[in-house]
C-alpha positions as CSV (number, residue, x, y, z in Angstrom):
1,X,-38.6,199.1,77.2
2,X,-34.8,199.0,76.8
3,X,-33.5,199.9,73.4
4,X,-30.0,199.2,72.0
5,X,-28.6,202.0,69.8
6,X,-25.7,200.9,67.6
7,X,-23.3,202.6,65.2
8,X,-23.2,205.9,67.0
9,X,-20.5,208.4,66.3
10,X,-17.7,208.1,68.9
11,X,-18.3,211.9,69.6
12,X,-22.0,211.5,70.4
13,X,-22.8,212.3,74.0
14,X,-25.4,210.8,76.4
15,X,-27.1,214.2,76.4
16,X,-27.4,214.2,72.6
17,X,-28.8,210.6,72.7
18,X,-31.3,211.6,75.4
19,X,-32.5,214.6,73.4
20,X,-32.8,212.5,70.3
21,X,-35.1,209.9,72.0
22,X,-36.9,212.4,74.2
23,X,-38.5,213.8,71.0
24,X,-40.5,210.6,70.9
25,X,-41.4,210.3,74.6
26,X,-40.2,209.9,78.1
27,X,-36.6,208.7,78.6
28,X,-35.8,207.4,82.1
29,X,-32.3,206.1,81.5
30,X,-29.7,206.8,78.8
31,X,-26.1,205.4,78.8
32,X,-23.2,205.1,76.4
33,X,-20.9,202.1,76.7
34,X,-17.4,203.4,77.3
35,X,-14.0,201.8,76.7
36,X,-12.4,201.3,80.1
37,X,-8.9,202.2,79.0
38,X,-9.7,205.4,77.1
39,X,-13.1,206.4,78.6
40,X,-14.3,207.1,75.0
41,X,-17.5,205.8,73.5
42,X,-17.5,202.3,71.9
43,X,-20.2,203.5,69.5
44,X,-23.2,202.1,71.1
45,X,-25.5,202.7,74.1
46,X,-28.9,202.0,75.7
47,X,-32.0,204.0,76.1
48,X,-34.8,203.1,78.5
49,X,-38.3,204.3,77.7
50,X,-41.0,203.2,80.2
51,X,-43.9,203.7,77.7
52,X,-43.8,200.8,75.2
53,X,-45.8,202.7,72.6
54,X,-43.4,205.7,72.7
55,X,-40.4,203.3,72.6
56,X,-41.8,201.5,69.5
57,X,-42.4,204.9,67.8
58,X,-38.8,206.0,68.6
59,X,-37.5,202.7,67.3
60,X,-39.4,202.8,64.0
61,X,-38.6,206.5,63.4
62,X,-34.9,206.5,64.4
63,X,-33.8,203.1,63.0
64,X,-31.4,203.7,60.1
65,X,-31.5,207.5,60.4
66,X,-28.3,209.6,60.1
67,X,-26.9,211.0,63.3
68,X,-23.5,212.8,63.1
69,X,-22.9,211.2,59.7
70,X,-23.5,207.7,61.0
71,X,-26.6,205.6,60.1
72,X,-27.7,204.4,63.5
73,X,-29.4,201.1,64.2
74,X,-32.0,200.8,66.9
75,X,-33.5,197.6,68.2
76,X,-35.0,196.2,71.4
77,X,-32.3,195.2,73.8
78,X,-32.1,191.5,74.8
């Protein structure tokens, strides 16, 4: 299941995002969307978790939690 993670701090790294979601299960892919001109985070990214039960648990637990002073939003990617 692919999850969209929005409202991330611009300083959050892919590694931090992977660790955050790995606490809820297996993460096979983790990527931040970067601005092409500056190579800095645009404040959102994607996390892929193959086990749907683990992904739903991560979604419900992490949605609207504070990470680096930002309240992140997690939903299933379209």
